[in-house]
N, C-alpha and C positions, 0 to 999 in steps of 0.2 A: 916767693912762691907759696901759694896757699895749698896745704894738703888736706885741710878739713875746714868746716864752717861751724860756728858756735850757734847757740840758741838765739842770741840776739840778732845774728846775721840772717838766720832763717826767718825770724819774725819780721825783720825789716824787708827782706826779700819778698815776702808775701804781701806786706802792706804796699810795697812798690808795685807789685803785680796788680793789686786791686785798684790802685790809683790809675795805673796805665789803662786798664779796661774801662774804668769810669770815664777817663778823658776821651777814649776812642769808641765808645759804645755806638754812637750814631754811625760812624764809618763802618763798623762791623754790621750793624743792622742793614745798611744799604747793600750788603753783599747777598742778602736773602733773595732767592730767585723769585719767589711768588710775591706779588705786590700787595697782598691783603694786609689790612691794618691789624697786626697781631703782636703778641709778646715776643718780639724779635730776639735773635741770638745775643746781640751785644747787650741789650737791656737786661735780659735774663742772667747772663754771665756777670754783669756788673752788680746786680742786686744780690746775687749769690755770694760773690766775693766780699761785698761790702758788709754782709752779715758777720763774716768771720773777722774782717778787719777791725771792727769796733771792739771785739774782745782782745785781739792781739795788741792793739794800741795801749791796753792797760797793763801789759806784761812788763816786768822789770828786766833789766839788762843781764841779770845773773841766771836767767832761765836756761834750761837744757833744750836740746833739739827735740827730745821726746815730749816735753811739756808743750812746746810750741806746736808740734805736729798734732798733738791730741786736741788742743784748743782749736786749731785751724780746721781739723777734720770735723769736729762737732759743729762748729759754726757754719761750715759749708753745707753739711748734710741738712741741718735744720733750716737753713736759709735757701736751699736749692729751689730754683724756679725754672720751669720749662725743661725740655730734654737736654738742652745745652748746659743748663745749670746743674742738673743732676749728674750728667756725665763728668763735668768738671769736678764736682764734689767727690765722685768716686775715684777719679784719677789721683786726687790729692789725699784720699784715704790711704793710698799706698804708703805715703810718708809716715802716717800714724803707725801702720803695721811694721814697716821696716825699721823705724827709729825708736821703737818702744824700748825704754830702759837705757837709752844712749844719751851721753852728755854732749857729744859733738858728732858730726857726720863727715865721713871721708868719701872718696869716689865710689867705693864699693857699696856703701850704704845708700848713697844717692841713686846709684844704678838700681839697687833693689827696690827703692822707693818708686821709681818709674815703672819697673816691671810689675810690682804688686798692684799699682794703680791701674795699669792697663788690663791686668787679669780681672780685676773687679769690675771695671767698666764694660768689658766685653761680655762678662757673665750676666750683667744686668740688662743688656739689650737683647730682646728676644730674637731679632733678625738683624745682626750687625751689618751696616752698609759701609763698604769700603769707598774711600774718596771723601771721608768726613773727618771730624776731629779724632775719631778712633784710629784711623789710619796714621794720621800725623803723630799721635801719641805712641802708637805701637812701634813704628819704624824709628822714632827718636829713642825709644828704650832699647831697641836692637843696636843702634849705633852706640849708645851708652855702654852696653855690654861689651862691644868690640873694643872700646877705649879703656874699659876698666882694667884690663890686664897690662896695658902699656903706658897709659898716661899717668903722670904723678902730680901734675898741677891741676887743682880743682877748678880754677878759673878757666884754664885752657880747655879742660874737659867739658865744662858747661857751655862754653862758647861753641864748641864743635857740635854739641847736642842741639843748640839753637840753630846753627847753620843747617844741620840735617833736617830738623823740623821744617825750616823754611823751604828747603829743597823739595821735601815731600809735599808741602802745601801747594807748590806750583804744579804738581802732577795731578792734583785732585780733579781738575776738569777732564783729564783723560780717563779717569775712573768713573765719573758720573756725567752722563750725557747732558743732563739738565744744566749742570754748571758750564759745560762747554758751549751750549746754545746761548746761555745768558752772558758768556764771556767773563765769568767771575771765578774766584777760588772759593773753597768752602769757608763759610763764615765762622763756624766753631773752630776749625783748624787755624784760621787767622788769629782768633782770640787766644788760642793756646800758644802760638808763636810769640804773641805780644807778652803773654805772661812769662814765658821763659826768658825773653830779652830783658824785661823789667827786673827779674830776679838777678840776672847776670850783672846789671848795673850795680846792685848792692854788693855782690861777690867781688867785683872789681874795685870796690872802695869808692865808688862815685856817688854814693848816697841814694836815697829813696826818690823815685819818680814823684814829682810834685803833683798834688791833686788839684788840677785846674778847675774842677767843678766847684770845690769848696772855696777856691780863691775868688771865682766869679760871684758866688753867693755872698762872700764877705764884702766884696766891693759893692754889691747891690744893696745889702742890708746895712744902712748907716744908722747911727744913733738916732737921727731925726725920724727915720722911717720905722723904727723899732716897734712902736705901738701898733701900727697898721699891720705889720707882718705877724705879730703875736695874735692879733684879732682873727687872722685867717685860720688859726689852728683850733678854734674853740668849738667845732661842730660836734665832736664825738669824744666822750669821756672814757678813758681806760684807767686813769690814775686820779686819785682824789684831790690832791693839793696842787694848786697853781702857785708856784714859788718864783718870786722875782727879787733880784737884788743887784746893787751896783758895787763892784769892788774897786777901790782906789789902789792901783798897783803900787807895790813897793819894789825898789830897785833890787833888793836882795832876794826877792821871792823866786823860788825855783819853778820851772815848768812854763807852759804857755797856754794860750786859750784853746788850742787844739786838744791838749791833754784834758783840760777841764771839760770840753765838749764830749770827748770820748767817755769820760767817767759819768757825766750826766745822762748820756744815752744808755748807759748800762743800768740805770736805776729809774728811768722814766722815758717819756716821749715828748714831742712838741718842743724840742730843744732849740733855743736860739741863743747863741753866744756872740756878742758884738764887741769888738775890741778896738780901741784907739790908743794913742800914746800914753794916756793917763788912767783910763778906766776900762773895766770889762763889765758889760751889762748882760745879765743872765735872765732867761725865762725857761722854766721847765715844769712839766706836769709829772708828779711823782707821788708815791705813797710814803716816801721817806724824806720829807723836807729838811729834817735835821742833818741828814747826811749831805744833802745838796749844799746847805749853808756851811757846814764844817769844811767841805772840800774847797769852797770858794775862799775861805779864810786863809788857805795855804798860799793864795796869790796876792794877798794884801788885806787891807782893812775895809770894813763896810759899816753903814748905818743899819738900823733895824730893817730886816728884810720884810717883804710883804708876802704873806701866806694866806691863801683863801681856799676854803672847802668848796669845790665845784659841784658836789653832789646835792647840796641843799636845794638848789634850784632845778636840778635835773633828775631827781629821784622819781621814778615811775615804776609801776608794776610791770614785770616782764613775764611773758608766757614761758614758764620754765621748761615746758615740754617741747617748745619750738624755738630753738636758739638760732640766731644768726651770728656767725663769726666774721668780722671784717678781715679782709686780707692784710690789713696793717696791724692787727691786734695779735701780739704774740703772748699775751698773758691770758691764761685760761685756768679754769677750775676743773679738776678731774672729779667726776661724779661716780659713785659706785653703781654697778649694774643692778637694775631692778627688773629687767625683762630679758627674754631670750634674744630678740633681734632688734636692731636699730639701723637707721639709715642716715648717711651724710651725702649731700649733693652739692656740687659746685655749680653755681648759677649767678646771674645778675639780671636785674630788672624786676620791678615790683610785681608785675603780673606773673612772670616766670617763677619767682620765688614763692608766690602764693600757690601756684599750681603744685609745686613740689611739696609744700607743707600740707596742702589738702590731700595729696596722694599718700602721705604718711612719713615724709622726711622729718627726722628729729632735729637736724641741724643743717643749715645752709652756709656754705663757705662762699662769700662773694668773690667772684672772679670769673675769668673766662679768657676770651681771645686776647684782649689788650693788656690784661693784668693776670698773669698766671700766678695763682697762690703758691706759697712756699710749702715745703714739707711740714714745717712747723705749724703753718696755718691749718693744714689738713689734720695734723695730729691734734691740734686744739679742738677741732670739731669732733674727732673720734673720742677723745677723752671726755668731752662734754655730753656724749650720748650715753644715757643710762641703760646700756645693753651689754650682754655677755658676748654677742657677736654683732659686729657692725659692718654693714655693706656700704662701700664707698662708690659713688657715681661721679667720676671726674668730668664727664660730658665734654671733653676736649682732648684730642690726641696729644697735645703738648703738656697735659697735666697728669697723664697716667703714670709716668715714671716718678714724679714727685709724690704721688699718692702711694705708690708701691714702696717707696723708701720709708713712709710713715708706719708701715706694717710692723717693721722690726722694733720700732720705738714705743709702740702702744702697749698698754698693760692688759689688753683684751684681744680676743680673736678678731681679725679684720680680713674682709674679702673685698678686693678691688675689682669691680666689674669694668671691663675696658670699653665703657661707653664713650663715644667720640663726639656726640652731639646732644643737644637738649632733648629732642624728641626720643632719641635712644634711651636716655636716662629716665624719662617719664614712662616709657613703655616697660622698661625693666622693673621699675618700682611698682607699676600697676599689676605686673605679673606675679608679684610676691603672694604666696599662699601661707597664711599664718598656721595652717594645720599641717603643712608639710615639713620635712626635716631640712637640714642645712644643705645637703648634697642635692636634693631634689630642687630646692629653691634656686641655688646657684646655677644649676643646669637650665631650668625653665626661664629664669630671668635673662640668661645669656641668649637663649633661643629667641626670646621676645624682642630684645633690642637688635639682634642681627637681622630680623625680618623688616626692620624699619628703613624706608628710603628717605633720605634727608636732603633737602635743598636749602641753600643759604644765599641770600642776596646782600651784597655789601658794596664797598667802593674801593677803587684802586688808590693805594696810599702814595704811589709814586709811578713814574713812567717805567715801562718794562716791556719786554717781549717774551712771550711764553708760548711754546709749541707753535711757533710761526705766527702767532697773533700779536700785533702791536697794541699795547695797552697804554693809555694816557691817564695821568693822575686825575682822579675825580670821576672817571667813568664807572658805570655800574657793572659789577661782576656777579655772575650767577654761577654757583658751584653745585654740581651734582655729586652727592656723597663725597665731598672734599676735593673733587677735581673740577677745574675750570670748564664750564659748559658753554657759556656765551658771554659776550660783552654787549652792553646796551647803553643808551643815553637816559632811559626812563626806568625807574625802579618797578613801577606797576607792570609795565610791559615785560621786563626781565622776569619778574615773579610768575607771571602768567605763562610765558614760554617755558620756564623751568618746570613748573608744575606739570605741564603737558608731557614733558620728557620723563617725569618720575612715575607717571601712572602706568600700571601694568594691567593685563587682562583681568586678573583676580583682585584688583584693588577695591577697597570698600570705603575708605575714609580719607579725606583731605583735611589736614589741620594747618592753618596759617597763623603764625604768631608774629605780630608786627611790632616794630621797635619804637623807641621814644622819639625818633626823628621823622616818623611817618604820621601824616595827618589822618584823622579818622575817616575823612572823606575819601582819601586815596585807598585806604584799606577796604572801605565799602565798595569802591569802584572795582577793586580786584575781586571781591566776593561776587559782585554782579556778573563779571565776566566768567568766573568759574561756574556759577550757578547756571548760566545760560548754556555753557558747553557740557558740563558734567552733572548738573543737578538731578537729572532724571535717573541716574544709576549710582551716584556716589553721595555720601553724607559730607557736608562741607562745614567746617568749624573755623571761625575767625576770632582770634583772641588778642587783646592788647597786652603784650608781654612787657613792654617798657624797656627792652634791652638796648644797650648801646651797640654801635658798630654795625650790627646786622639790621637792615631795613626789614627783611622778612626771613623767618625761619619756617620752612615748609616740611611737613612730614606726610607721607602717603603710606597707608597700611592696608 
């Protein structure tokens, strides 16, 4: 009978949970009710957990539960992507709070961990919706409290928590009509149930859930294909030295290639570790090639490694006042404040990024619907903005929570304006008055973006049925301020019909931003139709935004 868990057990339990979500992220994604191509629940949860897993894999077996919980919470918070990722990170922040200073965790401490996590998650959501991951977590914690006074076996305790979470998950369609119409359970709740079950596997002594995604990658990346795989990583430089070597394995060497990979990922990126029976072949971009080589020597002997400085060919002047932070770049330089106000905007597409920069954005975080940037990505942009107060424009409803988590990590004042679309973000930025104070600006910028009517034209990522409308994969979807408005076969026709619906009696301006998959001739055809219908009373502006996913982004003001 287990009465408590050790730090190494908690570490392995969380690694197991991360692997489980990674293996099942596609299945979780498919539970999402709305079929737009976005940063879906499973993908966001997987990327969030993976950020913490990399750090946990480096922890020794003699760690305490307090140390594990602290590393876990920090990794989750910084790696949190999308609403589901942020809520998951907050739920597990409860472990950090409840286990502080503890060497092991018993049933009471595990119960407190769940309770504190639920409390933090509910506080972070402005309008909590029941029938979601929040409900599953809350009622699982209630069950844990009921058991804490009577159960003595921690394994049995956690198994009953799992059963309760799964029971609650099955009731989520009764709480959310949209789930019932689609015939699915809540995706985030499903992910949380999988996390709890994967943790249970470790508590029962059955080992860590295997990471099938890494296994598939290892099978695909053979020694013969190594060079071509490495070549695909050479587009963007965040670390100076490209380091490569081959280790001839020694029978007495401790550890395995997965531990070597985990270490290399902690000091660099573009990591490829390919192993067969005799050798381990390594490629990594790092600022510390000596550490990479030294770590490799723990696994065997090697010839002279190959180390190249990648910046010799790639050095170029950068516009220091207009920074673009890639959503894959977690290394950033904090700059001291030089002015009162600065601006960070989340956007993607060459034309859209240029519009934000021209409007005054100091830093662009590349991301949006299909790739929600993490809290750390947004923090990187904030810290790179030389201002005492930084306004953040998320421009997507699924990025707002991640941006809000960055506020408490920044070393300067941060205001997250809850812009949900690109047009809203641009309107807010253009409404800024450099002669006004902070309160006036935050109020006027909010008023400005709330006046904007936004339409978006995209495609259905999968077959679905929504509000009685049967939707087939590949069909054109038109959304009116985030809500499905109509389904079409042709993008130009969908954009025209959607624009007509957005126009009000007092409208003055139509702005159409077309994406990278739209031909210029199609954009001009849409302009002609709009000019013919509305040109006599409205100004019409058509811009090449170059954005992915959305064929057209339309704003009416």
